[in-house]
PDB file of N, CA, C and O in Angstrom:
ATOM      1  N   UNK A   1     -10.520 -14.140 -11.964  1.00  0.00           N
ATOM      2  CA  UNK A   1     -10.155 -13.190 -10.943  1.00  0.00           C
ATOM      3  C   UNK A   1      -9.911 -13.957  -9.646  1.00  0.00           C
ATOM      4  O   UNK A   1     -10.682 -14.842  -9.274  1.00  0.00           O
ATOM      5  N   UNK A   2      -8.834 -13.604  -8.975  1.00  0.00           N
ATOM      6  CA  UNK A   2      -8.499 -14.224  -7.690  1.00  0.00           C
ATOM      7  C   UNK A   2      -8.495 -13.152  -6.616  1.00  0.00           C
ATOM      8  O   UNK A   2      -8.192 -11.989  -6.886  1.00  0.00           O
ATOM      9  N   UNK A   3      -8.830 -13.544  -5.408  1.00  0.00           N
ATOM     10  CA  UNK A   3      -8.804 -12.634  -4.270  1.00  0.00           C
ATOM     11  C   UNK A   3      -7.985 -13.256  -3.156  1.00  0.00           C
ATOM     12  O   UNK A   3      -7.887 -14.479  -3.052  1.00  0.00           O
ATOM     13  N   UNK A   4      -7.401 -12.412  -2.328  1.00  0.00           N
ATOM     14  CA  UNK A   4      -6.626 -12.883  -1.188  1.00  0.00           C
ATOM     15  C   UNK A   4      -6.686 -11.854  -0.080  1.00  0.00           C
ATOM     16  O   UNK A   4      -6.869 -10.664  -0.336  1.00  0.00           O
ATOM     17  N   UNK A   5      -6.533 -12.311   1.142  1.00  0.00           N
ATOM     18  CA  UNK A   5      -6.481 -11.434   2.304  1.00  0.00           C
ATOM     19  C   UNK A   5      -5.209 -10.600   2.224  1.00  0.00           C
ATOM     20  O   UNK A   5      -4.120 -11.151   2.067  1.00  0.00           O
ATOM     21  N   UNK A   6      -5.330  -9.294   2.327  1.00  0.00           N
ATOM     22  CA  UNK A   6      -4.173  -8.407   2.199  1.00  0.00           C
ATOM     23  C   UNK A   6      -3.136  -8.608   3.293  1.00  0.00           C
ATOM     24  O   UNK A   6      -2.005  -8.141   3.156  1.00  0.00           O
ATOM     25  N   UNK A   7      -3.489  -9.286   4.365  1.00  0.00           N
ATOM     26  CA  UNK A   7      -2.554  -9.520   5.459  1.00  0.00           C
ATOM     27  C   UNK A   7      -1.940 -10.927   5.412  1.00  0.00           C
ATOM     28  O   UNK A   7      -1.230 -11.321   6.337  1.00  0.00           O
ATOM     29  N   UNK A   8      -2.208 -11.678   4.349  1.00  0.00           N
ATOM     30  CA  UNK A   8      -1.733 -13.062   4.234  1.00  0.00           C
ATOM     31  C   UNK A   8      -0.787 -13.193   3.042  1.00  0.00           C
ATOM     32  O   UNK A   8      -1.237 -13.399   1.915  1.00  0.00           O
ATOM     33  N   UNK A   9       0.524 -13.074   3.284  1.00  0.00           N
ATOM     34  CA  UNK A   9       1.480 -13.098   2.183  1.00  0.00           C
ATOM     35  C   UNK A   9       1.390 -14.354   1.309  1.00  0.00           C
ATOM     36  O   UNK A   9       1.477 -14.254   0.085  1.00  0.00           O
ATOM     37  N   UNK A  10       1.218 -15.520   1.909  1.00  0.00           N
ATOM     38  CA  UNK A  10       1.141 -16.759   1.128  1.00  0.00           C
ATOM     39  C   UNK A  10      -0.082 -16.761   0.215  1.00  0.00           C
ATOM     40  O   UNK A  10      -0.006 -17.224  -0.923  1.00  0.00           O
ATOM     41  N   UNK A  11      -1.199 -16.249   0.702  1.00  0.00           N
ATOM     42  CA  UNK A  11      -2.416 -16.192  -0.110  1.00  0.00           C
ATOM     43  C   UNK A  11      -2.248 -15.222  -1.277  1.00  0.00           C
ATOM     44  O   UNK A  11      -2.756 -15.472  -2.370  1.00  0.00           O
ATOM     45  N   UNK A  12      -1.542 -14.124  -1.050  1.00  0.00           N
ATOM     46  CA  UNK A  12      -1.324 -13.158  -2.124  1.00  0.00           C
ATOM     47  C   UNK A  12      -0.387 -13.737  -3.182  1.00  0.00           C
ATOM     48  O   UNK A  12      -0.605 -13.546  -4.379  1.00  0.00           O
ATOM     49  N   UNK A  13       0.647 -14.441  -2.746  1.00  0.00           N
ATOM     50  CA  UNK A  13       1.549 -15.093  -3.697  1.00  0.00           C
ATOM     51  C   UNK A  13       0.761 -16.082  -4.555  1.00  0.00           C
ATOM     52  O   UNK A  13       0.924 -16.114  -5.774  1.00  0.00           O
ATOM     53  N   UNK A  14      -0.082 -16.877  -3.927  1.00  0.00           N
ATOM     54  CA  UNK A  14      -0.885 -17.864  -4.669  1.00  0.00           C
ATOM     55  C   UNK A  14      -1.853 -17.174  -5.629  1.00  0.00           C
ATOM     56  O   UNK A  14      -2.028 -17.633  -6.758  1.00  0.00           O
ATOM     57  N   UNK A  15      -2.476 -16.093  -5.204  1.00  0.00           N
ATOM     58  CA  UNK A  15      -3.466 -15.399  -6.032  1.00  0.00           C
ATOM     59  C   UNK A  15      -2.836 -14.691  -7.226  1.00  0.00           C
ATOM     60  O   UNK A  15      -3.507 -14.466  -8.234  1.00  0.00           O
ATOM     61  N   UNK A  16      -1.564 -14.339  -7.127  1.00  0.00           N
ATOM     62  CA  UNK A  16      -0.913 -13.611  -8.222  1.00  0.00           C
ATOM     63  C   UNK A  16      -0.065 -14.515  -9.115  1.00  0.00           C
ATOM     64  O   UNK A  16       0.627 -14.033 -10.012  1.00  0.00           O
ATOM     65  N   UNK A  17      -0.119 -15.799  -8.873  1.00  0.00           N
ATOM     66  CA  UNK A  17       0.628 -16.740  -9.708  1.00  0.00           C
ATOM     67  C   UNK A  17       0.048 -16.737 -11.123  1.00  0.00           C
ATOM     68  O   UNK A  17      -1.171 -16.761 -11.293  1.00  0.00           O
ATOM     69  N   UNK A  18       0.902 -16.709 -12.123  1.00  0.00           N
ATOM     70  CA  UNK A  18       0.525 -16.766 -13.536  1.00  0.00           C
ATOM     71  C   UNK A  18      -0.310 -15.573 -14.000  1.00  0.00           C
ATOM     72  O   UNK A  18      -1.136 -15.713 -14.902  1.00  0.00           O
ATOM     73  N   UNK A  19      -0.105 -14.407 -13.397  1.00  0.00           N
ATOM     74  CA  UNK A  19      -0.772 -13.194 -13.874  1.00  0.00           C
ATOM     75  C   UNK A  19       0.302 -12.184 -14.279  1.00  0.00           C
ATOM     76  O   UNK A  19       1.423 -12.221 -13.773  1.00  0.00           O
ATOM     77  N   UNK A  20      -0.050 -11.290 -15.188  1.00  0.00           N
ATOM     78  CA  UNK A  20       0.914 -10.251 -15.558  1.00  0.00           C
ATOM     79  C   UNK A  20       0.520  -8.888 -15.004  1.00  0.00           C
ATOM     80  O   UNK A  20       1.274  -7.924 -15.135  1.00  0.00           O
ATOM     81  N   UNK A  21      -0.665  -8.799 -14.382  1.00  0.00           N
ATOM     82  CA  UNK A  21      -1.114  -7.539 -13.783  1.00  0.00           C
ATOM     83  C   UNK A  21      -2.010  -7.843 -12.592  1.00  0.00           C
ATOM     84  O   UNK A  21      -2.705  -8.860 -12.568  1.00  0.00           O
ATOM     85  N   UNK A  22      -1.989  -6.962 -11.616  1.00  0.00           N
ATOM     86  CA  UNK A  22      -2.864  -7.136 -10.459  1.00  0.00           C
ATOM     87  C   UNK A  22      -3.217  -5.776  -9.863  1.00  0.00           C
ATOM     88  O   UNK A  22      -2.554  -4.772 -10.122  1.00  0.00           O
ATOM     89  N   UNK A  23      -4.259  -5.772  -9.076  1.00  0.00           N
ATOM     90  CA  UNK A  23      -4.625  -4.584  -8.314  1.00  0.00           C
ATOM     91  C   UNK A  23      -4.523  -4.931  -6.843  1.00  0.00           C
ATOM     92  O   UNK A  23      -4.710  -6.084  -6.456  1.00  0.00           O
ATOM     93  N   UNK A  24      -4.230  -3.947  -6.030  1.00  0.00           N
ATOM     94  CA  UNK A  24      -4.125  -4.177  -4.600  1.00  0.00           C
ATOM     95  C   UNK A  24      -4.872  -3.124  -3.813  1.00  0.00           C
ATOM     96  O   UNK A  24      -4.674  -1.927  -4.016  1.00  0.00           O
ATOM     97  N   UNK A  25      -5.715  -3.563  -2.933  1.00  0.00           N
ATOM     98  CA  UNK A  25      -6.405  -2.697  -1.984  1.00  0.00           C
ATOM     99  C   UNK A  25      -6.098  -3.226  -0.606  1.00  0.00           C
ATOM    100  O   UNK A  25      -6.022  -4.438  -0.407  1.00  0.00           O
ATOM    101  N   UNK A  26      -5.923  -2.348   0.334  1.00  0.00           N
ATOM    102  CA  UNK A  26      -5.604  -2.771   1.692  1.00  0.00           C
ATOM    103  C   UNK A  26      -6.793  -2.524   2.596  1.00  0.00           C
ATOM    104  O   UNK A  26      -7.359  -1.432   2.653  1.00  0.00           O
ATOM    105  N   UNK A  27      -7.141  -3.575   3.293  1.00  0.00           N
ATOM    106  CA  UNK A  27      -8.222  -3.488   4.262  1.00  0.00           C
ATOM    107  C   UNK A  27      -7.608  -3.219   5.631  1.00  0.00           C
ATOM    108  O   UNK A  27      -6.713  -3.937   6.076  1.00  0.00           O
ATOM    109  N   UNK A  28      -8.085  -2.210   6.269  1.00  0.00           N
ATOM    110  CA  UNK A  28      -7.600  -1.855   7.608  1.00  0.00           C
ATOM    111  C   UNK A  28      -8.217  -2.797   8.629  1.00  0.00           C
ATOM    112  O   UNK A  28      -9.433  -2.988   8.653  1.00  0.00           O
ATOM    113  N   UNK A  29      -7.373  -3.383   9.471  1.00  0.00           N
ATOM    114  CA  UNK A  29      -7.852  -4.287  10.522  1.00  0.00           C
ATOM    115  C   UNK A  29      -7.823  -3.640  11.895  1.00  0.00           C
ATOM    116  O   UNK A  29      -8.780  -3.740  12.663  1.00  0.00           O
ATOM    117  N   UNK A  30      -6.727  -2.981  12.192  1.00  0.00           N
ATOM    118  CA  UNK A  30      -6.526  -2.426  13.523  1.00  0.00           C
ATOM    119  C   UNK A  30      -7.171  -1.051  13.643  1.00  0.00           C
ATOM    120  O   UNK A  30      -6.908  -0.171  12.825  1.00  0.00           O
ATOM    121  N   UNK A  31      -8.015  -0.859  14.658  1.00  0.00           N
ATOM    122  CA  UNK A  31      -8.591   0.477  14.837  1.00  0.00           C
ATOM    123  C   UNK A  31      -7.574   1.481  15.381  1.00  0.00           C
ATOM    124  O   UNK A  31      -7.812   2.688  15.334  1.00  0.00           O
ATOM    125  N   UNK A  32      -6.444   0.992  15.897  1.00  0.00           N
ATOM    126  CA  UNK A  32      -5.473   1.889  16.510  1.00  0.00           C
ATOM    127  C   UNK A  32      -4.163   2.020  15.741  1.00  0.00           C
ATOM    128  O   UNK A  32      -3.419   2.974  15.967  1.00  0.00           O
ATOM    129  N   UNK A  33      -3.863   1.092  14.844  1.00  0.00           N
ATOM    130  CA  UNK A  33      -2.577   1.152  14.154  1.00  0.00           C
ATOM    131  C   UNK A  33      -2.736   0.822  12.670  1.00  0.00           C
ATOM    132  O   UNK A  33      -2.229  -0.191  12.188  1.00  0.00           O
ATOM    133  N   UNK A  34      -3.429   1.670  11.977  1.00  0.00           N
ATOM    134  CA  UNK A  34      -3.678   1.458  10.553  1.00  0.00           C
ATOM    135  C   UNK A  34      -2.385   1.423   9.750  1.00  0.00           C
ATOM    136  O   UNK A  34      -2.271   0.638   8.809  1.00  0.00           O
ATOM    137  N   UNK A  35      -1.412   2.254  10.101  1.00  0.00           N
ATOM    138  CA  UNK A  35      -0.173   2.290   9.331  1.00  0.00           C
ATOM    139  C   UNK A  35       0.562   0.953   9.389  1.00  0.00           C
ATOM    140  O   UNK A  35       1.190   0.550   8.410  1.00  0.00           O
ATOM    141  N   UNK A  36       0.489   0.268  10.522  1.00  0.00           N
ATOM    142  CA  UNK A  36       1.111  -1.059  10.616  1.00  0.00           C
ATOM    143  C   UNK A  36       0.391  -2.039   9.693  1.00  0.00           C
ATOM    144  O   UNK A  36       1.035  -2.856   9.036  1.00  0.00           O
ATOM    145  N   UNK A  37      -0.940  -1.963   9.639  1.00  0.00           N
ATOM    146  CA  UNK A  37      -1.703  -2.813   8.713  1.00  0.00           C
ATOM    147  C   UNK A  37      -1.285  -2.537   7.279  1.00  0.00           C
ATOM    148  O   UNK A  37      -1.035  -3.467   6.513  1.00  0.00           O
ATOM    149  N   UNK A  38      -1.208  -1.269   6.915  1.00  0.00           N
ATOM    150  CA  UNK A  38      -0.847  -0.893   5.555  1.00  0.00           C
ATOM    151  C   UNK A  38       0.578  -1.361   5.222  1.00  0.00           C
ATOM    152  O   UNK A  38       0.834  -1.835   4.116  1.00  0.00           O
ATOM    153  N   UNK A  39       1.488  -1.227   6.169  1.00  0.00           N
ATOM    154  CA  UNK A  39       2.875  -1.650   5.935  1.00  0.00           C
ATOM    155  C   UNK A  39       2.963  -3.157   5.715  1.00  0.00           C
ATOM    156  O   UNK A  39       3.650  -3.606   4.797  1.00  0.00           O
ATOM    157  N   UNK A  40       2.276  -3.943   6.547  1.00  0.00           N
ATOM    158  CA  UNK A  40       2.285  -5.405   6.387  1.00  0.00           C
ATOM    159  C   UNK A  40       1.685  -5.818   5.042  1.00  0.00           C
ATOM    160  O   UNK A  40       2.240  -6.666   4.341  1.00  0.00           O
ATOM    161  N   UNK A  41       0.570  -5.224   4.694  1.00  0.00           N
ATOM    162  CA  UNK A  41      -0.100  -5.582   3.447  1.00  0.00           C
ATOM    163  C   UNK A  41       0.736  -5.164   2.231  1.00  0.00           C
ATOM    164  O   UNK A  41       0.809  -5.896   1.244  1.00  0.00           O
ATOM    165  N   UNK A  42       1.357  -4.001   2.305  1.00  0.00           N
ATOM    166  CA  UNK A  42       2.203  -3.546   1.197  1.00  0.00           C
ATOM    167  C   UNK A  42       3.380  -4.487   1.014  1.00  0.00           C
ATOM    168  O   UNK A  42       3.708  -4.858  -0.113  1.00  0.00           O
ATOM    169  N   UNK A  43       4.012  -4.873   2.100  1.00  0.00           N
ATOM    170  CA  UNK A  43       5.140  -5.802   2.019  1.00  0.00           C
ATOM    171  C   UNK A  43       4.695  -7.146   1.444  1.00  0.00           C
ATOM    172  O   UNK A  43       5.421  -7.749   0.654  1.00  0.00           O
ATOM    173  N   UNK A  44       3.519  -7.617   1.828  1.00  0.00           N
ATOM    174  CA  UNK A  44       2.998  -8.882   1.286  1.00  0.00           C
ATOM    175  C   UNK A  44       2.771  -8.781  -0.216  1.00  0.00           C
ATOM    176  O   UNK A  44       3.086  -9.716  -0.953  1.00  0.00           O
ATOM    177  N   UNK A  45       2.230  -7.662  -0.678  1.00  0.00           N
ATOM    178  CA  UNK A  45       2.001  -7.476  -2.111  1.00  0.00           C
ATOM    179  C   UNK A  45       3.325  -7.383  -2.866  1.00  0.00           C
ATOM    180  O   UNK A  45       3.460  -7.968  -3.941  1.00  0.00           O
ATOM    181  N   UNK A  46       4.287  -6.670  -2.330  1.00  0.00           N
ATOM    182  CA  UNK A  46       5.608  -6.562  -2.969  1.00  0.00           C
ATOM    183  C   UNK A  46       6.250  -7.941  -3.062  1.00  0.00           C
ATOM    184  O   UNK A  46       6.831  -8.289  -4.089  1.00  0.00           O
ATOM    185  N   UNK A  47       6.148  -8.715  -2.006  1.00  0.00           N
ATOM    186  CA  UNK A  47       6.697 -10.073  -1.994  1.00  0.00           C
ATOM    187  C   UNK A  47       6.068 -10.919  -3.105  1.00  0.00           C
ATOM    188  O   UNK A  47       6.772 -11.638  -3.814  1.00  0.00           O
ATOM    189  N   UNK A  48       4.762 -10.835  -3.253  1.00  0.00           N
ATOM    190  CA  UNK A  48       4.058 -11.610  -4.273  1.00  0.00           C
ATOM    191  C   UNK A  48       4.434 -11.161  -5.678  1.00  0.00           C
ATOM    192  O   UNK A  48       4.644 -11.991  -6.563  1.00  0.00           O
ATOM    193  N   UNK A  49       4.520  -9.851  -5.884  1.00  0.00           N
ATOM    194  CA  UNK A  49       4.877  -9.310  -7.198  1.00  0.00           C
ATOM    195  C   UNK A  49       6.275  -9.787  -7.594  1.00  0.00           C
ATOM    196  O   UNK A  49       6.497 -10.187  -8.737  1.00  0.00           O
ATOM    197  N   UNK A  50       7.197  -9.746  -6.668  1.00  0.00           N
ATOM    198  CA  UNK A  50       8.559 -10.207  -6.954  1.00  0.00           C
ATOM    199  C   UNK A  50       8.606 -11.710  -7.187  1.00  0.00           C
ATOM    200  O   UNK A  50       9.263 -12.173  -8.119  1.00  0.00           O
ATOM    201  N   UNK A  51       7.915 -12.474  -6.347  1.00  0.00           N
ATOM    202  CA  UNK A  51       7.942 -13.933  -6.456  1.00  0.00           C
ATOM    203  C   UNK A  51       7.366 -14.420  -7.780  1.00  0.00           C
ATOM    204  O   UNK A  51       7.842 -15.410  -8.336  1.00  0.00           O
ATOM    205  N   UNK A  52       6.355 -13.738  -8.284  1.00  0.00           N
ATOM    206  CA  UNK A  52       5.661 -14.200  -9.477  1.00  0.00           C
ATOM    207  C   UNK A  52       5.964 -13.393 -10.733  1.00  0.00           C
ATOM    208  O   UNK A  52       5.411 -13.677 -11.796  1.00  0.00           O
ATOM    209  N   UNK A  53       6.831 -12.395 -10.628  1.00  0.00           N
ATOM    210  CA  UNK A  53       7.189 -11.605 -11.799  1.00  0.00           C
ATOM    211  C   UNK A  53       6.020 -10.814 -12.376  1.00  0.00           C
ATOM    212  O   UNK A  53       5.931 -10.631 -13.590  1.00  0.00           O
ATOM    213  N   UNK A  54       5.125 -10.345 -11.512  1.00  0.00           N
ATOM    214  CA  UNK A  54       3.989  -9.544 -11.973  1.00  0.00           C
ATOM    215  C   UNK A  54       4.534  -8.245 -12.540  1.00  0.00           C
ATOM    216  O   UNK A  54       5.303  -7.544 -11.882  1.00  0.00           O
ATOM    217  N   UNK A  55       4.132  -7.928 -13.764  1.00  0.00           N
ATOM    218  CA  UNK A  55       4.719  -6.784 -14.465  1.00  0.00           C
ATOM    219  C   UNK A  55       4.010  -5.467 -14.206  1.00  0.00           C
ATOM    220  O   UNK A  55       4.637  -4.409 -14.267  1.00  0.00           O
ATOM    221  N   UNK A  56       2.714  -5.511 -13.918  1.00  0.00           N
ATOM    222  CA  UNK A  56       1.963  -4.263 -13.707  1.00  0.00           C
ATOM    223  C   UNK A  56       1.123  -4.377 -12.446  1.00  0.00           C
ATOM    224  O   UNK A  56       0.473  -5.393 -12.202  1.00  0.00           O
ATOM    225  N   UNK A  57       1.150  -3.309 -11.645  1.00  0.00           N
ATOM    226  CA  UNK A  57       0.405  -3.279 -10.388  1.00  0.00           C
ATOM    227  C   UNK A  57      -0.307  -1.933 -10.280  1.00  0.00           C
ATOM    228  O   UNK A  57       0.287  -0.879 -10.506  1.00  0.00           O
ATOM    229  N   UNK A  58      -1.578  -1.990  -9.933  1.00  0.00           N
ATOM    230  CA  UNK A  58      -2.332  -0.790  -9.577  1.00  0.00           C
ATOM    231  C   UNK A  58      -2.611  -0.926  -8.094  1.00  0.00           C
ATOM    232  O   UNK A  58      -3.254  -1.881  -7.658  1.00  0.00           O
ATOM    233  N   UNK A  59      -2.126   0.032  -7.323  1.00  0.00           N
ATOM    234  CA  UNK A  59      -2.245  -0.043  -5.874  1.00  0.00           C
ATOM    235  C   UNK A  59      -3.102   1.108  -5.378  1.00  0.00           C
ATOM    236  O   UNK A  59      -2.875   2.261  -5.744  1.00  0.00           O
ATOM    237  N   UNK A  60      -4.077   0.798  -4.553  1.00  0.00           N
ATOM    238  CA  UNK A  60      -4.991   1.810  -4.011  1.00  0.00           C
ATOM    239  C   UNK A  60      -4.852   1.818  -2.490  1.00  0.00           C
ATOM    240  O   UNK A  60      -4.895   0.769  -1.847  1.00  0.00           O
ATOM    241  N   UNK A  61      -4.687   2.992  -1.935  1.00  0.00           N
ATOM    242  CA  UNK A  61      -4.569   3.121  -0.491  1.00  0.00           C
ATOM    243  C   UNK A  61      -5.302   4.368  -0.020  1.00  0.00           C
ATOM    244  O   UNK A  61      -5.408   5.357  -0.745  1.00  0.00           O
ATOM    245  N   UNK A  62      -5.794   4.305   1.180  1.00  0.00           N
ATOM    246  CA  UNK A  62      -6.457   5.478   1.756  1.00  0.00           C
ATOM    247  C   UNK A  62      -5.573   6.173   2.791  1.00  0.00           C
ATOM    248  O   UNK A  62      -6.042   7.049   3.518  1.00  0.00           O
ATOM    249  N   UNK A  63      -4.299   5.790   2.863  1.00  0.00           N
ATOM    250  CA  UNK A  63      -3.393   6.423   3.817  1.00  0.00           C
ATOM    251  C   UNK A  63      -3.389   7.922   3.548  1.00  0.00           C
ATOM    252  O   UNK A  63      -3.161   8.357   2.419  1.00  0.00           O
ATOM    253  N   UNK A  64      -3.636   8.687   4.562  1.00  0.00           N
ATOM    254  CA  UNK A  64      -3.666  10.137   4.442  1.00  0.00           C
ATOM    255  C   UNK A  64      -5.051  10.698   4.165  1.00  0.00           C
ATOM    256  O   UNK A  64      -5.265  11.905   4.278  1.00  0.00           O
ATOM    257  N   UNK A  65      -5.989   9.839   3.804  1.00  0.00           N
ATOM    258  CA  UNK A  65      -7.328  10.321   3.502  1.00  0.00           C
ATOM    259  C   UNK A  65      -8.164  10.530   4.758  1.00  0.00           C
ATOM    260  O   UNK A  65      -9.107  11.321   4.761  1.00  0.00           O
ATOM    261  N   UNK A  66      -7.813   9.820   5.818  1.00  0.00           N
ATOM    262  CA  UNK A  66      -8.583   9.943   7.043  1.00  0.00           C
ATOM    263  C   UNK A  66      -8.038  11.068   7.915  1.00  0.00           C
ATOM    264  O   UNK A  66      -6.866  11.434   7.820  1.00  0.00           O
ATOM    265  N   UNK A  67      -8.887  11.598   8.746  1.00  0.00           N
ATOM    266  CA  UNK A  67      -8.482  12.669   9.653  1.00  0.00           C
ATOM    267  C   UNK A  67      -7.689  12.051  10.799  1.00  0.00           C
ATOM    268  O   UNK A  67      -8.080  11.025  11.355  1.00  0.00           O
ATOM    269  N   UNK A  68      -6.587  12.677  11.142  1.00  0.00           N
ATOM    270  CA  UNK A  68      -5.751  12.183  12.234  1.00  0.00           C
ATOM    271  C   UNK A  68      -5.521  13.288  13.242  1.00  0.00           C
ATOM    272  O   UNK A  68      -5.605  14.475  12.928  1.00  0.00           O
ATOM    273  N   UNK A  69      -5.229  12.870  14.451  1.00  0.00           N
ATOM    274  CA  UNK A  69      -4.883  13.833  15.490  1.00  0.00           C
ATOM    275  C   UNK A  69      -3.431  14.237  15.310  1.00  0.00           C
ATOM    276  O   UNK A  69      -2.705  13.618  14.533  1.00  0.00           O
ATOM    277  N   UNK A  70      -3.008  15.258  16.014  1.00  0.00           N
ATOM    278  CA  UNK A  70      -1.628  15.729  15.905  1.00  0.00           C
ATOM    279  C   UNK A  70      -0.640  14.620  16.270  1.00  0.00           C
ATOM    280  O   UNK A  70       0.392  14.487  15.613  1.00  0.00           O
ATOM    281  N   UNK A  71      -0.928  13.829  17.293  1.00  0.00           N
ATOM    282  CA  UNK A  71      -0.006  12.767  17.697  1.00  0.00           C
ATOM    283  C   UNK A  71       0.042  11.665  16.652  1.00  0.00           C
ATOM    284  O   UNK A  71       1.102  11.075  16.441  1.00  0.00           O
ATOM    285  N   UNK A  72      -1.066  11.372  15.995  1.00  0.00           N
ATOM    286  CA  UNK A  72      -1.081  10.341  14.957  1.00  0.00           C
ATOM    287  C   UNK A  72      -0.327  10.811  13.722  1.00  0.00           C
ATOM    288  O   UNK A  72       0.287   9.998  13.032  1.00  0.00           O
ATOM    289  N   UNK A  73      -0.362  12.100  13.433  1.00  0.00           N
ATOM    290  CA  UNK A  73       0.344  12.611  12.261  1.00  0.00           C
ATOM    291  C   UNK A  73       1.844  12.425  12.386  1.00  0.00           C
ATOM    292  O   UNK A  73       2.532  12.302  11.373  1.00  0.00           O
ATOM    293  N   UNK A  74       2.361  12.403  13.593  1.00  0.00           N
ATOM    294  CA  UNK A  74       3.801  12.263  13.761  1.00  0.00           C
ATOM    295  C   UNK A  74       4.296  10.890  13.326  1.00  0.00           C
ATOM    296  O   UNK A  74       5.486  10.721  13.061  1.00  0.00           O
ATOM    297  N   UNK A  75       3.392   9.894  13.247  1.00  0.00           N
ATOM    298  CA  UNK A  75       3.798   8.566  12.810  1.00  0.00           C
ATOM    299  C   UNK A  75       3.480   8.326  11.343  1.00  0.00           C
ATOM    300  O   UNK A  75       3.788   7.260  10.809  1.00  0.00           O
ATOM    301  N   UNK A  76       2.875   9.293  10.693  1.00  0.00           N
ATOM    302  CA  UNK A  76       2.490   9.132   9.285  1.00  0.00           C
ATOM    303  C   UNK A  76       3.711   9.264   8.391  1.00  0.00           C
ATOM    304  O   UNK A  76       4.741   9.798   8.802  1.00  0.00           O
ATOM    305  N   UNK A  77       3.588   8.779   7.184  1.00  0.00           N
ATOM    306  CA  UNK A  77       4.655   8.951   6.213  1.00  0.00           C
ATOM    307  C   UNK A  77       4.787  10.420   5.882  1.00  0.00           C
ATOM    308  O   UNK A  77       3.784  11.133   5.833  1.00  0.00           O
ATOM    309  N   UNK A  78       5.991  10.884   5.655  1.00  0.00           N
ATOM    310  CA  UNK A  78       6.149  12.317   5.382  1.00  0.00           C
ATOM    311  C   UNK A  78       5.556  12.701   4.036  1.00  0.00           C
ATOM    312  O   UNK A  78       5.600  11.934   3.073  1.00  0.00           O
ATOM    313  N   UNK A  79       5.013  13.878   3.994  1.00  0.00           N
ATOM    314  CA  UNK A  79       4.472  14.393   2.735  1.00  0.00           C
ATOM    315  C   UNK A  79       5.636  14.765   1.836  1.00  0.00           C
ATOM    316  O   UNK A  79       6.671  15.234   2.309  1.00  0.00           O
ATOM    317  N   UNK A  80       5.468  14.557   0.554  1.00  0.00           N
ATOM    318  CA  UNK A  80       6.515  14.912  -0.398  1.00  0.00           C
ATOM    319  C   UNK A  80       5.960  15.889  -1.405  1.00  0.00           C
ATOM    320  O   UNK A  80       4.840  15.738  -1.893  1.00  0.00           O
ATOM    321  N   UNK A  81       6.741  16.870  -1.702  1.00  0.00           N
ATOM    322  CA  UNK A  81       6.323  17.854  -2.685  1.00  0.00           C
ATOM    323  C   UNK A  81       6.754  17.372  -4.062  1.00  0.00           C
ATOM    324  O   UNK A  81       7.865  16.872  -4.241  1.00  0.00           O
ATOM    325  N   UNK A  82       5.890  17.522  -4.998  1.00  0.00           N
ATOM    326  CA  UNK A  82       6.169  17.115  -6.369  1.00  0.00           C
ATOM    327  C   UNK A  82       7.348  17.899  -6.925  1.00  0.00           C
ATOM    328  O   UNK A  82       7.502  19.089  -6.653  1.00  0.00           O
ATOM    329  N   UNK A  83       8.171  17.223  -7.701  1.00  0.00           N
ATOM    330  CA  UNK A  83       9.301  17.920  -8.339  1.00  0.00           C
ATOM    331  C   UNK A  83       8.822  18.906  -9.375  1.00  0.00           C
ATOM    332  O   UNK A  83       9.552  19.825  -9.747  1.00  0.00           O
ATOM    333  N   UNK A  84       7.599  18.725  -9.847  1.00  0.00           N
ATOM    334  CA  UNK A  84       7.089  19.637 -10.858  1.00  0.00           C
ATOM    335  C   UNK A  84       6.459  20.894 -10.247  1.00  0.00           C
ATOM    336  O   UNK A  84       6.004  21.777 -10.973  1.00  0.00           O
ATOM    337  N   UNK A  85       6.433  20.971  -8.905  1.00  0.00           N
ATOM    338  CA  UNK A  85       5.884  22.145  -8.233  1.00  0.00           C
ATOM    339  C   UNK A  85       6.801  23.339  -8.485  1.00  0.00           C
ATOM    340  O   UNK A  85       7.993  23.272  -8.187  1.00  0.00           O
ATOM    341  N   UNK A  86       6.269  24.416  -9.023  1.00  0.00           N
ATOM    342  CA  UNK A  86       7.140  25.562  -9.303  1.00  0.00           C
ATOM    343  C   UNK A  86       7.669  26.182  -8.013  1.00  0.00           C
ATOM    344  O   UNK A  86       6.990  26.196  -6.987  1.00  0.00           O
ATOM    345  N   UNK A  87       8.859  26.677  -8.086  1.00  0.00           N
ATOM    346  CA  UNK A  87       9.477  27.331  -6.951  1.00  0.00           C
ATOM    347  C   UNK A  87       8.816  28.672  -6.711  1.00  0.00           C
ATOM    348  O   UNK A  87       8.433  29.362  -7.655  1.00  0.00           O
ATOM    349  N   UNK A  88       8.681  29.044  -5.439  1.00  0.00           N
ATOM    350  CA  UNK A  88       8.070  30.338  -5.108  1.00  0.00           C
ATOM    351  C   UNK A  88       9.130  31.411  -4.908  1.00  0.00           C
ATOM    352  O   UNK A  88       8.798  32.588  -4.772  1.00  0.00           O
ATOM    353  N   UNK A  89      10.418  31.016  -4.888  1.00  0.00           N
ATOM    354  CA  UNK A  89      11.457  32.025  -4.701  1.00  0.00           C
ATOM    355  C   UNK A  89      11.785  32.685  -6.031  1.00  0.00           C
ATOM    356  O   UNK A  89      11.592  32.102  -7.098  1.00  0.00           O
ATOM    357  N   UNK A  90      12.285  33.916  -5.943  1.00  0.00           N
ATOM    358  CA  UNK A  90      12.624  34.658  -7.173  1.00  0.00           C
ATOM    359  C   UNK A  90      14.099  34.881  -7.273  1.00  0.00           C
ATOM    360  O   UNK A  90      14.568  35.485  -8.237  1.00  0.00           O
TER     361      UNK A  90
END
């Protein structure tokens, strides 16, 4: 098992070398801009997966799990409704 800092793209590339599956968890660093932390870490993991041909990824994130103020919600990723959600119109 290898570990790497989620904010260090080179370390993630090195940790995922010669593996066919990996898991990713993102550690929040910034108390004020968690979404930027998550975006950087996600991009680093994607870069590593592509560089090393990792075939399977399990990704865990807490984005959306924390309570946010109205102003913070405006910067959040938009919610998406599942395509399998039945229509309410008749």
